[in-house]
C-alpha positions in Angstrom: 101.2 84.1 1.3 104.5 85.2 2.8 107.8 84.0 1.2 108.5 81.5 4.0 104.9 80.1 3.6 105.4 79.7 -0.1 108.7 78.0 0.4 107.1 75.7 3.0 104.4 74.7 0.5 107.1 74.1 -2.1 109.0 71.8 0.3 105.9 69.7 0.6 105.2 69.8 -3.1 108.8 69.0 -4.0 108.7 65.9 -1.7 105.3 64.7 -3.0 105.5 65.4 -6.7 108.3 63.1 -7.9 108.8 59.9 -9.8 105.6 58.6 -8.5 103.4 60.8 -10.7 105.0 59.2 -13.8 103.6 55.7 -12.8 100.1 56.9 -11.9 98.7 56.8 -15.5 100.0 53.3 -16.1 98.4 51.7 -13.1 95.1 53.6 -13.7 95.0 52.6 -17.3 95.4 49.0 -16.2 92.6 49.2 -13.7 90.3 51.7 -15.3 90.1 55.5 -15.0 87.0 55.4 -12.6 88.8 53.1 -10.2 91.9 55.2 -10.4 90.0 58.4 -9.8 88.4 57.0 -6.7 91.8 55.9 -5.4 93.4 59.3 -6.2 90.7 61.2 -4.2 90.4 58.9 -1.2 94.1 58.2 -0.7 94.9 61.9 -1.3 92.5 63.0 1.4 93.8 60.4 3.8 97.3 61.6 3.3 96.2 65.2 3.8 94.9 64.2 7.3 98.1 62.2 7.9 100.1 65.4 7.2 97.9 67.5 9.4 98.1 65.0 12.3 101.9 64.9 12.0 102.0 68.7 11.9 100.1 69.0 15.1 102.4 66.4 16.8 105.4 68.4 15.7 104.0 71.6 17.1 103.2 69.9 20.4 106.8 68.8 20.8 109.9 70.6 21.9 113.1 70.4 19.9 113.9 69.2 16.4 113.3 65.6 15.4 112.4 63.5 12.4 109.6 60.9 12.4 111.6 58.3 14.4 112.2 60.8 17.2 108.6 61.8 17.5 107.5 58.2 17.5 110.0 57.4 20.3 108.6 60.3 22.4 105.0 59.3 22.1 105.0 55.5 21.4 108.3 54.2 22.7 111.4 52.5 21.4 109.7 49.4 19.8 107.6 51.6 17.6 110.6 53.9 17.0 112.4 50.9 15.5 109.5 50.1 13.2 109.4 53.7 12.1 113.2 53.6 11.5 112.8 50.5 9.3 109.9 52.1 7.4 111.6 55.4 6.9 115.0 54.1 5.9 113.8 51.3 3.6 111.0 53.5 2.2 113.3 56.5 1.4 116.1 54.2 0.1 113.5 52.6 -2.3 112.4 56.1 -3.5 116.0 57.4 -3.9 117.0 54.3 -5.9 114.0 54.8 -8.2 115.0 58.4 -8.7 118.6 57.5 -9.5 117.4 55.0 -12.1 114.8 57.4 -13.5 117.2 60.4 -13.7 119.8 58.4 -15.6 117.2 57.2 -18.1 115.6 60.6 -18.6 118.8 62.5 -19.1 120.1 59.8 -21.5 116.9 60.0 -23.5 117.4 63.8 -24.1 121.2 64.1 -24.4 122.1 60.4 -25.4 125.0 58.6 -23.8 125.3 56.2 -20.9 122.5 56.5 -18.3 124.9 55.4 -15.6 127.1 58.5 -16.2 124.1 60.8 -15.9 123.0 59.0 -12.7 126.4 59.6 -11.2 126.4 63.3 -12.1 122.9 63.7 -10.6 124.0 61.9 -7.5 126.9 64.3 -7.0 124.7 67.4 -7.4 121.9 66.3 -5.1 124.4 65.1 -2.5 126.0 68.6 -2.5 122.5 70.3 -2.0 121.6 67.9 0.9 124.9 68.6 2.5 124.4 72.4 2.4 121.2 72.4 4.5 117.6 73.7 4.9 118.1 77.1 3.3 119.6 75.6 0.1 116.8 73.0 0.2 114.0 75.6 0.4 115.5 77.8 -2.3 116.0 74.9 -4.7 112.6 73.5 -4.0 110.9 76.8 -4.7 112.5 77.1 -8.1 112.3 73.4 -9.1 108.7 73.1 -7.9 107.6 76.1 -10.0 109.3 74.6 -13.0 107.7 71.2 -12.4 104.2 72.6 -12.2 104.7 74.6 -15.4 106.0 71.5 -17.3 103.0 69.4 -16.0 100.6 72.1 -17.3 102.3 72.0 -20.8 102.1 68.2 -20.9 98.4 68.3 -20.0 97.8 70.9 -22.8 99.7 68.8 -25.4 98.0 65.6 -24.3 94.6 67.1 -24.7 95.2 67.2 -28.5 95.0 63.4 -28.6 92.3 63.0 -25.9 89.8 60.3 -26.5 87.0 59.7 -24.0 86.8 56.1 -25.0 90.1 55.5 -23.3 88.5 56.3 -20.0 85.4 54.0 -20.0 87.0 50.5 -19.5 87.0 48.9 -16.1 89.2 45.9 -15.1 87.9 44.7 -11.8 90.7 42.0 -11.3 93.2 44.9 -11.3 91.3 46.9 -8.7 94.1 46.8 -6.2 96.9 47.6 -8.7 96.8 51.4 -8.4 96.9 51.4 -4.6 100.7 51.2 -3.9 101.8 53.4 -6.7 99.3 56.1 -5.9 100.1 56.0 -2.1 103.8 56.3 -3.1 103.1 59.3 -5.2 101.4 61.1 -2.3 103.9 60.4 0.4 105.5 63.5 1.8 105.2 63.1 5.5 109.0 63.4 6.0 108.8 66.9 4.7 106.6 68.1 7.5 109.4 68.4 10.1 111.3 70.4 7.5 108.3 72.7 7.1 108.5 73.5 10.8 112.1 74.4 10.4 111.3 76.7 7.5 108.5 78.4 9.5 110.5 78.6 12.7 109.6 82.3 13.1 106.0 82.0 11.9 104.5 78.6 12.9 101.0 79.9 12.5 101.4 79.4 8.8 102.0 75.7 9.2 98.4 74.4 9.0 97.7 76.4 5.9 101.0 75.4 4.2 100.2 71.7 4.9 96.7 71.9 3.5 97.7 73.8 0.4 100.8 71.6 -0.1 98.7 68.4 0.2 95.7 69.5 -1.9 97.6 70.7 -4.9 99.0 67.2 -5.7 95.4 65.7 -5.7 94.3 68.2 -8.4 97.5 67.8 -10.4 97.4 64.0 -10.3 93.7 63.8 -11.4 94.4 66.2 -14.3 97.6 64.4 -15.3 96.0 60.9 -15.2 92.9 62.2 -17.0 94.7 63.6 -20.0 97.6 61.1 -20.2 95.3 58.0 -20.0 92.8 59.8 -22.3 95.5 60.2 -24.9 97.4 56.9 -24.6 94.8 54.5 -23.3 96.0 50.9 -23.2 99.3 52.0 -24.7 100.2 53.9 -21.5 103.7 53.0 -20.5 105.2 52.4 -17.0 106.9 55.8 -17.2 103.9 57.6 -18.7 105.9 60.3 -20.6 107.6 57.7 -22.7 104.2 56.6 -24.1 103.3 60.2 -24.7 106.5 60.6 -26.6 105.6 57.7 -28.8 102.3 59.3 -29.5 103.2 63.0 -29.8 106.8 62.8 -31.1 110.1 64.3 -30.3 108.8 67.5 -28.5 107.0 65.3 -26.0 110.0 63.0 -25.5 112.1 66.0 -24.6 109.4 67.8 -22.5 108.3 64.6 -20.8 111.8 63.7 -19.8 112.5 67.3 -18.6 109.4 66.9 -16.4 110.7 63.6 -15.0 114.1 65.2 -14.3 112.7 68.1 -12.4 110.2 66.0 -10.4 112.7 63.4 -9.3 115.3 66.1 -8.5 113.0 67.9 -6.0 111.8 64.7 -4.4 115.3 63.3 -4.0 116.7 66.2 -2.2 113.7 66.6 0.1 113.6 62.9 1.1 117.4 62.6 1.4 117.5 65.7 3.7 114.8 64.2 5.9 116.7 61.0 6.2 119.9 62.9 7.0 118.0 64.8 9.7 116.8 61.5 11.2 120.4 60.3 11.6 121.5 63.6 13.1 118.6 64.5 15.4 117.3 61.1 16.4 120.5 59.0 16.4 123.0 61.7 17.2 125.4 60.9 14.3 127.8 63.5 12.8 126.9 65.4 9.7 129.4 63.6 7.6 128.3 60.1 8.8 124.6 61.1 8.3 125.4 62.3 4.7 127.2 59.0 3.9 124.4 56.8 5.2 121.8 59.0 3.5 123.3 59.3 0.0 126.1 56.8 -0.5 124.2 53.7 0.7 121.3 53.9 -1.7 123.8 54.8 -4.5 125.7 51.6 -3.9 122.5 49.6 -3.9 121.5 51.4 -7.1 124.7 50.3 -8.7 124.0 46.7 -7.8 120.4 46.4 -8.9 119.9 49.0 -11.6 119.6 46.4 -14.3 117.1 44.3 -12.4 114.7 46.7 -10.7 111.2 47.4 -12.2 110.1 51.0 -11.8 106.4 50.2 -11.1 107.2 47.3 -8.8 109.7 49.4 -6.8 107.4 52.3 -6.2 104.3 50.2 -5.6 105.9 48.0 -3.0 107.6 51.0 -1.3 104.3 52.9 -1.2 102.1 50.1 0.1 104.5 48.7 2.7 106.4 51.6 4.1 103.9 54.4 3.3 101.2 52.3 4.9 103.3 51.7 8.1 104.1 55.4 8.3 100.4 56.3 8.2 99.5 53.8 10.9 102.2 55.0 13.3 101.4 58.7 12.6 97.7 58.1 13.6 98.7 56.3 16.8 101.3 58.9 17.7 98.7 61.7 17.0 96.2 60.3 19.5 99.0 59.9 22.1 100.4 63.4 21.6 96.9 64.8 22.4 97.5 63.5 26.0 101.2 64.1 26.3 101.7 67.5 24.7 104.9 69.3 25.6 103.8 72.7 24.4 100.7 74.5 23.1 100.4 73.9 19.4 99.7 76.7 16.9 96.8 74.6 15.6 94.8 71.8 17.1 92.4 69.4 15.4 89.7 67.2 16.9 90.8 63.6 17.6 89.2 62.4 14.3 88.8 58.8 15.4 86.7 57.8 12.4 89.3 59.1 9.9 92.2 57.7 12.0 90.7 54.2 12.1 89.9 54.4 8.4 93.6 55.2 7.7 94.7 52.3 9.9 92.2 49.9 8.2 93.0 50.8 4.6 96.8 50.9 5.1 96.8 47.6 7.1 94.8 45.9 4.3 97.3 47.3 1.8 100.3 46.0 3.7 98.7 42.5 4.1 97.8 42.2 0.4 101.2 43.5 -0.7 103.0 41.0 1.5 100.8 38.1 0.4 101.6 39.1 -3.2 105.3 39.1 -2.6 105.4 35.6 -1.1 103.0 33.9 -3.5 
């Protein structure tokens, strides 16, 4: 694959593979590996189609936009507002989770106050987001490669303590528990407009880049969950690398936290850049105002709630509510774009009504169950 194609894949990978992967083994261990495996495969494939649907919408549309802009073109202002809420609240939730996680991970390796490390991390990623798409693509290429290497090493080390008995339990009352965290871990739709920008001179690579960038996380998550849950079983912790550290010692504590640092770094800059684009392209704000709203607002919220937020609760609610709403709107927009195309796309799928209605049904049920849980 050409360099721009590889960088496009890494933009998707960098957005998807972030803090969410650290919570997958915990929720799967609670529900049972078989239930978690089914969730990983089904949700991963549904998100693959979401990404392909969105990619075709983007290629059918003139100009640069983020999700809110595309929704306004094809579904109108009311749905644009829903996408705005979903995108802003969903990304803010993710960025806050990454700020919390980065401070804790850096502190575990180097000792010291986690807040100081979170502030340093905030300054670095804000600079990268400010510099733009070329800096984003270059940093994602490097960091994604490092992340994949570290994941592979963690899997190899975990295999030394693998016990098949840790995978055979099922906990049916917890069957819904993995849903939100797994959906959160797969979300990367906001990176698809960035992929189009990266492939501006070779858009024919877009479909292949989306497929590769969406399938790799499915395989990685299955292997990661298999070996981590197989090693730690019921002792799996919310941030799974912490439990591995307790089992395998200092080398895993260092390696696991390095993995967390790299994964959250790549996701933060990709999501933040997407949000900055939304403010610039779809709401016509200046670069400086967009940067402030993108990075400073979640940082202030982080300072206020860092001692009260639960990592698993934060990513589960964010994934189920805002990831689910994104998916529903993308399907509706995809069907409408088939009728209102502004240009001939470089690839075109069938209407996929069955898959589209399945996405809407599953994500709607997820939203309802999550909301009912919040207010009970």
